[in-house]
C-alpha positions in Angstrom: -19.6 -85.6 -83.6 -17.1 -86.8 -81.0 -13.5 -85.7 -81.3 -10.7 -88.2 -81.2 -7.2 -87.9 -79.6 -4.1 -89.4 -81.3 -2.2 -92.0 -79.3 0.8 -89.6 -79.0 -1.3 -86.7 -77.8 -3.2 -88.9 -75.4 0.1 -90.2 -74.0 1.4 -86.7 -73.4 -1.8 -85.8 -71.6 -1.7 -88.9 -69.5 1.9 -88.0 -68.5 0.8 -84.7 -67.2 2.7 -82.7 -69.9 1.0 -79.7 -71.5 2.3 -77.8 -74.5 1.4 -74.1 -74.8 0.7 -72.7 -78.3 3.4 -70.3 -79.7 2.6 -66.6 -79.8 1.5 -65.8 -83.4 0.9 -62.5 -85.1 -2.7 -63.4 -85.9 -3.4 -64.0 -82.3 -2.0 -60.5 -81.5 -4.7 -58.8 -83.6 -7.4 -60.8 -81.9 -6.3 -59.7 -78.5 -5.7 -56.1 -79.3 -8.6 -55.0 -77.1 -7.1 -56.8 -74.1 -3.7 -55.4 -74.8 -5.0 -51.9 -74.5 -6.4 -52.7 -71.1 -3.1 -54.1 -69.7 0.3 -54.3 -71.4 1.9 -57.8 -70.9 5.0 -58.0 -68.7 8.2 -58.7 -70.6 9.1 -62.4 -70.5 11.8 -63.5 -68.1 15.0 -65.0 -69.5 18.0 -66.9 -68.3 21.6 -67.1 -69.7 24.2 -69.4 -68.1 27.9 -69.1 -68.9 30.4 -71.5 -67.6 34.1 -72.4 -68.2 36.0 -75.6 -67.7 38.9 -74.4 -65.5 37.3 -71.9 -63.1 39.0 -68.6 -62.2 42.4 -68.0 -60.6 41.3 -67.3 -57.0 44.0 -64.7 -56.3 42.8 -62.5 -59.1 39.1 -63.2 -58.9 38.1 -62.7 -55.2 38.2 -59.1 -54.0 40.0 -58.2 -50.8 37.3 -57.6 -48.1 37.6 -54.3 -46.4 35.2 -54.2 -43.4 35.4 -50.4 -43.3 33.4 -50.2 -46.6 30.1 -51.7 -47.6 30.1 -54.6 -50.0 28.4 -52.5 -52.6 31.4 -50.1 -52.7 34.1 -52.8 -52.4 37.1 -52.5 -54.7 36.7 -55.0 -57.5 39.4 -57.6 -58.1 41.6 -57.6 -61.3 39.4 -60.2 -63.0 36.1 -58.4 -62.1 37.1 -54.8 -63.0 35.6 -55.2 -66.5 32.3 -55.4 -64.7 32.8 -52.0 -62.9 30.2 -50.3 -65.2 27.6 -52.9 -64.0 28.4 -53.1 -60.3 24.9 -52.0 -59.4 23.5 -54.8 -61.7 25.5 -57.9 -60.5 26.3 -59.8 -57.3 29.3 -61.9 -56.6 28.6 -64.8 -54.2 31.3 -66.1 -51.9 31.6 -69.7 -50.4 28.9 -71.3 -52.6 29.5 -74.7 -54.1 27.9 -78.2 -54.4 29.9 -79.8 -51.6 31.5 -82.2 -54.2 35.0 -83.5 -55.0 36.2 -84.8 -58.3 38.3 -82.1 -60.0 37.5 -81.9 -63.7 34.8 -84.5 -63.4 32.9 -82.3 -61.0 33.0 -79.4 -63.5 30.0 -81.1 -65.2 27.9 -80.6 -62.1 28.0 -76.8 -62.2 24.4 -76.4 -63.2 23.1 -79.7 -61.8 24.5 -79.9 -58.3 25.1 -83.6 -58.6 27.4 -86.0 -60.4 26.0 -87.9 -63.3 26.4 -91.3 -61.5 24.2 -90.0 -58.7 21.6 -88.2 -60.9 19.3 -91.3 -61.1 18.6 -91.1 -57.4 17.5 -87.5 -57.5 13.8 -86.5 -57.7 14.4 -84.4 -60.8 16.9 -86.8 -62.4 19.8 -84.4 -62.1 18.4 -81.9 -64.6 20.5 -78.8 -65.1 19.3 -75.3 -64.1 18.9 -74.2 -67.7 17.0 -77.2 -68.8 14.6 -76.9 -65.8 13.9 -73.4 -66.9 13.5 -74.5 -70.5 10.8 -77.0 -69.4 8.9 -74.1 -67.9 9.1 -72.2 -71.2 8.0 -75.1 -73.3 6.8 -74.2 -76.8 6.3 -70.5 -76.1 9.5 -69.9 -78.1 10.9 -71.7 -81.1 13.8 -73.0 -79.1 13.0 -73.8 -75.4 16.8 -73.4 -74.9 20.0 -72.9 -76.8 23.3 -74.5 -75.7 26.4 -73.2 -77.5 30.0 -74.3 -77.1 32.3 -77.0 -78.2 32.5 -80.8 -77.8 36.2 -80.7 -77.5 38.1 -80.1 -74.3 39.3 -82.1 -71.3 36.8 -84.9 -70.5 34.5 -83.7 -73.3 34.4 -80.0 -72.3 32.2 -78.3 -69.8 29.2 -80.6 -70.4 26.9 -78.3 -68.4 23.4 -78.9 -69.8 21.6 -82.2 -68.8 18.0 -83.3 -69.2 16.1 -85.0 -66.4 16.7 -88.4 -68.0 20.5 -87.9 -67.7 21.1 -87.1 -71.4 23.6 -84.4 -72.1 22.4 -81.6 -74.4 25.0 -81.4 -77.2 26.1 -77.8 -77.9 25.7 -75.9 -81.1 29.2 -75.8 -82.5 29.7 -72.2 -83.5 28.2 -68.9 -84.5 27.5 -69.9 -88.1 25.3 -72.9 -87.1 23.7 -70.8 -84.4 22.9 -68.0 -86.9 21.3 -70.4 -89.4 19.2 -72.0 -86.7 17.9 -68.6 -85.6 17.4 -66.8 -88.9 17.6 -69.0 -92.0 14.3 -70.6 -93.1 14.4 -73.8 -95.0 12.8 -74.0 -98.5 9.5 -75.7 -99.3 11.0 -79.0 -100.2 13.1 -79.1 -97.0 10.0 -78.4 -95.0 8.0 -81.2 -96.7 10.8 -83.6 -95.8 10.9 -82.3 -92.3 7.1 -83.0 -91.9 7.6 -86.5 -93.4 10.4 -87.1 -90.9 8.3 -85.9 -88.0 5.4 -88.2 -89.1 7.7 -91.2 -89.5 9.2 -90.6 -86.0 5.7 -90.2 -84.6 4.6 -93.5 -86.1 7.6 -95.3 -84.6 6.8 -93.8 -81.2 3.2 -95.0 -81.5 4.5 -98.5 -82.1 6.9 -98.2 -79.2 4.2 -97.0 -76.8 1.9 -99.8 -77.8 4.6 -102.4 -77.1 5.5 -100.7 -73.8 1.9 -100.7 -72.6 1.5 -104.4 -73.4 4.9 -105.2 -71.7 4.1 -103.2 -68.6 1.3 -105.6 -67.5 3.8 -108.5 -67.3 6.7 -106.8 -65.4 7.7 -106.9 -61.8 8.0 -103.6 -59.8 11.8 -103.3 -60.4 11.5 -103.8 -64.2 8.5 -101.3 -64.2 10.8 -98.7 -62.8 13.3 -99.3 -65.6 10.5 -99.1 -68.1 9.4 -95.8 -66.6 12.9 -94.4 -67.0 12.8 -95.4 -70.7 9.4 -93.9 -71.2 10.7 -90.6 -69.8 13.2 -90.5 -72.7 10.3 -91.2 -75.1 8.3 -88.3 -73.6 11.3 -86.0 -74.4 11.2 -87.2 -78.0 7.4 -86.6 -78.1 7.8 -83.1 -76.9 10.5 -82.3 -79.5 8.3 -83.7 -82.3 5.4 -81.6 -81.2 7.6 -78.5 -81.1 9.1 -79.2 -84.5 5.7 -79.7 -86.1 4.3 -76.5 -84.7 7.3 -74.2 -85.4 7.8 -75.5 -89.0 4.8 -73.4 -89.8 6.1 -70.1 -88.3 8.6 -67.9 -90.2 11.8 -67.1 -88.5 12.7 -63.5 -87.7 14.8 -61.5 -90.2 18.5 -61.2 -89.3 19.9 -57.7 -88.6 23.5 -58.9 -89.1 25.4 -60.8 -91.7 26.0 -64.5 -91.3 29.3 -64.9 -89.2 32.1 -67.3 -90.0 33.5 -69.8 -87.5 37.1 -68.9 -86.4 37.5 -71.0 -83.2 35.9 -70.5 -79.8 38.2 -67.6 -78.7 37.4 -65.4 -81.7 33.8 -66.7 -81.9 32.9 -65.9 -78.3 31.9 -62.2 -79.0 29.8 -63.4 -82.0 28.1 -66.0 -79.9 27.2 -63.4 -77.2 25.8 -61.1 -79.9 23.7 -63.9 -81.4 22.3 -64.9 -78.0 21.3 -61.3 -77.4 19.5 -61.3 -80.7 17.8 -64.6 -79.9 16.5 -63.1 -76.6 15.5 -59.9 -78.3 13.5 -61.7 -81.0 12.0 -64.1 -78.4 13.4 -67.0 -80.4 14.5 -68.4 -77.0 14.4 -67.4 -73.3 17.0 -69.8 -72.1 20.6 -70.0 -73.3 23.8 -71.6 -72.2 27.4 -70.9 -73.3 30.1 -73.5 -72.6 33.7 -72.3 -72.6 35.8 -75.5 -72.7 39.4 -76.4 -73.3 39.0 -75.7 -77.0 39.4 -72.0 -76.0 42.7 -71.3 -77.8 45.1 -69.2 -75.8 47.2 -68.8 -79.0 44.5 -66.6 -80.5 45.3 -64.1 -77.7 49.0 -64.3 -78.6 49.7 -66.7 -75.7 52.0 -69.6 -76.7 51.1 -71.9 -73.7 47.8 -73.8 -73.6 44.8 -72.9 -71.5 44.7 -76.2 -69.6 48.4 -76.2 -68.9 48.3 -72.7 -67.6 45.4 -73.5 -65.3 47.9 -75.9 -63.6 50.3 -73.0 -63.1 52.3 -74.5 -60.2 52.4 -71.1 -58.5 54.7 -69.9 -61.2 54.0 -66.1 -61.6 54.6 -66.0 -65.3 52.0 -68.8 -65.8 49.6 -67.1 -63.5 49.8 -63.8 -65.4 49.1 -65.6 -68.7 46.2 -67.5 -67.1 44.7 -64.3 -65.7 45.0 -62.7 -69.2 42.9 -65.6 -70.6 40.3 -65.4 -67.9 40.1 -61.6 -68.1 39.3 -61.8 -71.8 36.3 -64.1 -70.9 35.1 -61.7 -68.2 35.5 -58.8 -70.7 33.2 -60.6 -73.2 30.6 -61.3 -70.5 30.7 -57.6 -69.5 30.3 -56.7 -73.2 27.2 -59.0 -73.3 25.8 -57.1 -70.3 26.4 -53.8 -72.2 24.5 -55.2 -75.1 21.5 -56.4 -73.0 21.4 -53.1 -71.1 21.2 -51.1 -74.4 18.1 -53.0 -75.7 14.9 -51.5 -74.5 11.9 -53.8 -73.9 9.0 -52.9 -76.1 6.3 -50.9 -74.3 8.3 -51.1 -71.1 10.5 -48.9 -69.0 13.1 -51.7 -68.6 15.9 -53.2 -70.6 16.7 -56.7 -71.7 19.1 -57.0 -68.8 16.4 -56.1 -66.3 14.5 -59.2 -67.3 17.5 -61.5 -68.0 19.3 -63.5 -65.3 22.9 -63.7 -66.6 24.9 -66.3 -64.6 28.7 -66.5 -65.0 30.8 -69.1 -63.3 32.3 -72.6 -63.2 32.1 -76.0 -61.6 35.9 -75.7 -60.8 37.0 -73.6 -57.8 40.8 -73.9 -58.3 42.1 -75.8 -61.3 45.7 -75.8 -59.9 44.6 -77.9 -56.9 41.7 -79.7 -58.6 39.2 -78.4 -56.0 35.5 -77.8 -56.5 34.7 -75.6 -53.4 34.2 -71.8 -53.3 33.1 -71.7 -56.9 33.4 -68.4 -58.8 29.8 -67.3 -59.3 28.4 -64.0 -60.6 24.8 -63.3 -61.3 23.7 -60.1 -63.2 20.4 -58.6 -64.1 17.1 -60.5 -63.8 15.2 -58.2 -61.4 17.2 -58.8 -58.2 18.5 -56.3 -55.7 22.2 -56.6 -56.5 24.9 -55.7 -54.0 28.2 -56.4 -55.8 29.4 -58.8 -53.1 27.3 -61.1 -51.0 29.4 -63.0 -48.4 28.1 -66.5 -47.5 29.3 -68.3 -44.3 32.6 -70.1 -44.9 32.3 -72.6 -42.0 31.7 -76.1 -43.3 28.8 -76.8 -40.9 27.1 -73.6 -42.1 27.8 -74.0 -45.8 25.0 -72.9 -48.1 24.6 -74.9 -51.4 24.9 -73.2 -54.7 21.6 -75.0 -55.5 19.9 -72.5 -53.1 20.9 -69.7 -55.6 19.6 -71.8 -58.4 16.3 -72.4 -56.6 16.0 -68.7 -56.1 16.6 -68.1 -59.8 14.0 -70.7 -60.9 11.4 -69.2 -58.7 12.2 -65.7 -60.1 11.9 -67.3 -63.5 8.3 -68.4 -62.7 8.9 -72.1 -61.9 6.7 -73.2 -59.1 9.0 -75.4 -57.1 10.3 -75.6 -53.6 13.5 -77.5 -54.3 16.3 -78.0 -56.9 19.1 -80.6 -56.7 20.6 -80.4 -53.2 18.9 -77.1 -52.2 17.9 -76.5 -48.6 15.8 -73.5 -49.5 16.1 -70.2 -51.3 19.2 -68.1 -50.8 18.8 -65.8 -47.8 19.9 -62.2 -48.1 19.3 -62.1 -51.8 16.0 -60.4 -52.7 14.1 -59.4 -55.8 13.3 -55.8 -56.8 
C-alpha cells in the first residue's frame, strides 16, 4: 500500500528542509549495543551575551607590554573578574563590522549587517545564534533561547534575527524562562495546543495552495517577493513541526525553585543559572542574553542612569560609575563560566565549558562617541586554543571583520559553510584544540 505525504511535509521536503527526530529515552535502550562500542561526543553549544552600550575602552582594553607574551598580559580592570579563566578565554582586538550608526549599529552585533541591508545578503542577515540554531533543528526542545528585555534605547539590544529579517523577541525574565524549561502543561492544555497546531497547519495548507496557484501568473520580480514571503511561511512550518513533536516529550525536572522577576540587574545571575541548566539538560544548545538599557543602575546603588553614564563626557566620576556597572556584568559572565566549568559532561573527561562557546561583547565600541569600531569581544570555552589576548591588525586596509570570528565559531559548531555575513574567511591565528 503506497504511503502519502501531507502537503506541509511535502513542502518542507521540496524546500530542502529536514527535521531530525529528538533524542528519546526509548531510542537510547535500542542503541545500547552501539553505545558500548563508541561513546557519543558531547554536543557543541553556543551562548552569546551582548549589551547595548559597549564597554568603557579605558578600563576594558589591557595595556600591551611587548616584553611579555599575550597569554601573561596583565588584565584590565574590567577583565580582572576573568582572571581565573585566562587559559579558557581570548580577547580580540580591532574586530568590528566596519559600520557606523551609533546605537542603530548595536543591533548588528551578531549579524554583521544593518537591517536595511539584510535583504541583499545571501543569508538574509541572519544572526550568529540563529544560524547555529538552524543547524541544531529539532534535536533539542528549543533550537535557541533568547532572554532579555524589550525595553531600552531603540528597543534594546535586538541581537537575534532570522534569515527573513524577523527579530526574535526575548523571553522577558527568569520566571518565564523557568516555566518554559521545566513546567509541563496539563492534559487539557496539551489538547488545546495540538488543536492550535492543527488549525495553524490547515491555514498554511490553504496559503501554500494559493501561493502555488499565484506563482504561475507572476513576473520574475513579483516571484522574488513571493519567495521572500514563502521563506517566512517555512519558518512557521518548522515551528509547528517542532511544537507537535515536543508536546509528546516530558520536560526535565527542575533542580531549583521557580525564581521571581526583580528586574534585569537582579535577574541576570538567575538567567545565567537557568541557561546553564538548559544546556546541562540539553533543552537547548544555543542561547542569547541581551543586556539592554533596562539594566537598572539604581539596583547597584547608583543614582545616575546606565545610558546617561555611557555618555560620560570624560567626567571621571561618571566614568567610575559606568565602570562599576560594566564590571558587574563581567562578574556575572565570569560566574557563568565558573558554573559551566564545574559541570562534568556525562561519560566524558571534559566540562560543559569545554564544549560551550561563550561569547561576550557588544555592537557598540564607544558609547560616549557613538562609534562602532574596535568592538569589545571575548570568547571563552568551546574547544579553542585560547591565548588571553589576540591582537588583530589595526590598520584600516588590513582590518579583519568580526564575521571572520563568527564563521570560525560556526564551523567549530559543526555548520558546513564557507561564509557568514561579511566574512572574508575564518579568523587566522585562532585554532581549535
